N, C-alpha and C positions, 0 to 999 in steps of 0.2 A: 592087510591091504595089499593088493596086487603090486602097487608101485614099490613097496619095500622089497618084494621078491625080484623086481626088475633090476635093482641096483647092483647086486653081485653079477648079474648077467651083463650089464653095461661095462663094469670093470673088466670082466673076462673078455668081452668083445674088444675093448680098447687094447688090452694087453696082447691078445692074439693077433690083432691087426698089426701091432708094432712088431711082433715076432715075424710075421710074413714080410714086412718091409725090410727088416734087418736081413732076412734070408734072401729075398728076391731083389732088394733095392741096390745091392752091391754092384750091379752092372749099369743102372740107369739113374740112380738117385744119389750118387756119391758127392759128398761135399769135400772138395780138394782144398787143403790148407793153402793160404796165401800169406803174404808178409804180415798182415795185420791180424791174422787168425790167432785164437787162443788155444788151438789144437794143432798137433803136428801129424796126426794120423788121419788118413782119408776115412770118413765116416758117413754112413747113409743118412740122408735127411728125408723130410716129408712125414715124420712121425705125427705131426699135427693132424694128419688125415684121420688117424684113429680117434682123436678127440672130436673132430667134426662129425664123423659117422656115429660115434657113441652118443653124443649129446642130442643129435637130431632123431636118433632112434628113441631115446628117452623122452624127448619132447613130444614125439608122435604118440607115445604111450600115455603121457600126461593129457594130451588133447583128447585121445579116445576115451579117457576116464573122466573127462570134463573137469580136470584139475587145472588145466591151462586153457584159457579162452581162445577161440579161433582168432580173435584180434591180436592177442599177445603172441600166439604162434606165428601169425602172418608177419608181424614186425620182426621177430627173431629170425625168420627165414631170410630176411634181407642180408644177413651175414653170409649166406651160402655163396653168392657170386664172388664175394671177397675171398672165400676159401678156395673156390675154383681157380681164380686168377693166381692165387698164391701157389697152388699145386702145379699149375702150368709153368709158373716161374721157377719152381724147384726142378722140374723136369728139363726145361730149356728156358733160358733167360727171356723174360717177357718185357717188351719195351714199356717204359713209363707212359708213353703216348697211348698205350692200351690200358694199362693198369689204373692210372689216375682217373680217366673218365668213368671207368667202371666203378671205382670206389666212390666217386662223387655221385654217380647215378644211384648206387645202392643206398647212400646216405639220404639222397633226395627222396627216394621212394619210402624209406623208413619214416622220415619226418612228415611226408604227405599222409601216411597212414596214421601217424600219431595226432595230427591236427594242430590246432592253435596252441602256441606255447603258453603255458600257465604263468601268470605273474603273481607275486613278484619273483622272477627267476633269480635275480641277484640279491635276494634277501631284502628287497626294498631299497638297496643302495642306489640303483639306477634302473630305469625302465627304457627299453628299446622298442622301436617299431617292429611289427610282426615280421615284415620281410627281412629286416636287418637281423633280427633275432634268429630267424630260421637259417639265414645264410651263415651266421656265426656258428650255429650248432652243426651245420653240415660240414664246415671246415674243421670244427672240433672233433667230429667223428673220424674224419680222414686223418687228422693229426694224431689221434689216439691210436689208430691202427699202425701208423708209421712209427710212432715212438715205441710201441710195444715191439715192433720188428727191430728197431735199433738196439733195444735192450736184450735181445736174444743173442748174446755173444759168448756166454760161458754156460757150463753144464748146470741144469736145474733152475737157473735164475728165472726164466720166463714161466716155466711150469710151476715153480714154487710160488711165484707171485700170483698166478691164477688160483692156486689152492688157497692162498691167504685171502684174496679178494672175494672169491666165491663163498668160502667158508664164513668169513666175517659178515658178508652181506646176508647170508642165510640166517645168521644169528641176529642181526640188527633189524631185518625186515619184520613188520608186525605180523601177527598170526593170521590176520585177515588176508594177507597176500600169499595164500598157500601156493598158487601157481608159480609165482616168481621164486618163492622159497625152494620149491622142488626143482625148478630150473637151475638154481644155484647149486643145489645138492648134486644134481645130475652132472653139472659141469665139473664139480669137484671130483666126483667118482670117475668120470671119463678121463680127466686129466691125470688122475692117480695111476691109471693103467699105463699111460705113457711115461709118467714120472719115474717109474721103476727102471725103464730102459734108458733114461736120460741121466741117471745118477752117475757120478764120476767113478771110473772113466766111462763116459757116455758111449753106448753102443748104437744110439740113434739120436739124431737131432730133430728138433721140431720143424724146422724149415719155415718158409714164408706161409705155407698153407696153415700152419698153426699160429704163428706169431701175429700175422695180420688179422686172422680170424678172431683170435682171442681179444685183441684190442678193440675190434669193432663190436664183437658180441657183448663184451662187458659194458661198452658204451651204450648199447641198446638196452641192456638190463637196467642201467642207471637211468636212462631216459624214461623207460616204462614206469619205473617206481616213482620218478619225479612227476611225470605227467598225471599219474593217478593220485598224487599227494601222499603216498605211503612212505617214501624215503627220499630226502632231498638229493639232488645230483651232486651237491657239495660233499655229501658223505662218501660217495663213490670217488670223487676227486681226492679226498683224503686217503682213502684206501689205496688209491693208485699213486700216492704222493711220491714214493721213491722213484718210480719210473718217470713221472712228470717232471720232477725237479732235476734229475740227472740229464735227461734228454733236452729239456728246454734250455737249461743253463749251458750245456755243452755246445749245442748248435748256435745259440746266441753268441757265445764267446768266439766260436770259430768264424761265424759270419762277420763279426765286428773286426776280426783280425785278417779278413780278406780271403778266407778259405771258402771254397764252393760247398754249399750245403748238400750237394749230391755226391761229393767226393768221399770215397770210403776212408775210414780212419779207425783208430783204436784208442781214442782219447776220452771216452766216457769215464765218469768217476769210478764206476764199478770195474772198468778195465784197468785203471791205475791201481785200484785196491787189490785186484787179482794179482797184479805183478808184484805189489809190495808183500802180500801175504803168501804168494806162490802157491795158491790153493783155491780152486773153485768152491770147494765145500765151505771153507772159512768165510768166503765172501757171502755165500748163501746164508750162513748162520748169522753174520753181522746184519744183513738186510732184513732177515726174519726178526731179529731182535728189535730193529728200528720199527718195523711194522707193528709188532706186538706192544712194545713199551711206549712208543711215541704216537704213531698214527691211529692205532685202534682206539685208544682212549679219546682222542680228539674227534674221531668219527662218531663215537658214542655220544659225546657232548653235542655234536651237530644233529643227532637224532632227537635229543632232549630239548635243544634250543635251536630249532631250524632257522629262526630269524637271524641267528649269528653265523649261519653256514659259510658265507663268503669270508667273514673275518677269521673264522676258525681254519678255513682252507688256506688262507694266506699265512696265518700264524704257523701252520704245520709245514708248509712247503718252503717258505723263505729260509728258515734255518737249514733245511736240507740242501738248498742251493748254495748256501755259505759253506757247508761241509764239502760239497762238490768242488767249489772253488779252491778250498784248502787242499784237496786231493789232486788238483791240477787238471780238472775236467776242462776239455776244450783246448788243451795245450799238449805239445809233444814232450813235455818235461817228464823224463824217466821212461818214456815209451821206447820200446825196442821191437824188433821183429819177433814173429811168433814165438811163444814160450810154452814150455811144458810144465804145468803145475805139478806139485808133488803127488797129487791124487790122480794124475794121468799116467797111463802106461803106454 
């Protein structure tokens, strides 16, 4: 099948685009370290552009082969403006007054295309009016892209999470959802091309073009599978559990302690862990173990017993929030200015 032959091409395209960004981005895409940075060397950013181009080339191939419906393709295209805003922000800081309305508009268009929200969305625990449910999902999509951006702070973390979520979703989706399965596989392959450049010591960072896009795109994949009844959105919540738990708890604790939610900081649980372990690689290994040993089995259970999706999601994420609290998430305890992990040069 032609699609199989396209996968190596997508990987190579992503890898080569990253090579170009590393070579040419040293003059206009440099990420200069600041006090809260986990790196001390100026490094090009914007590598997520390779993921964006790679996945949309692959989605176009899927659509041309009728493996991905025009409807699904249209919904997934709604992440493109998010990527564009992220890349503009990587080149030159873009005001939140521009980014936020664009993010909300992209979410609104996607939800308008998806149509009425299927019930029971909350596994029958509670039912909300259509307007309120749609507004909640719009906010959730924008929150997801932001939390993914917040978690892109050390080498391979954001890319590795995408590899896990896309790979696990491709495994858990039913065979009837061939289009979404291939979309997940394509995302896995396109991200792999970037991943090689982001391994410690990273030669290229994902940037906002990658982190915001991935959060939004994964959210769209989750909604597509939930709206057509093939895979509950709570399965996706579990697969994203590490990021959701860390960011939600960290910002909640900072907000309650009087800190501005827009103020830059380095107090996420993964950042505290990186300082303790003095290694980006070790943190990535720990979080991968949590994903495989804890969250993936729960996500599988949520596919078998979708009526317990909400309960399983809460059961999976709350313990991770407690672990985040134990690590000092949201506090300056043990935090110090930029550090060089042992796998950085």
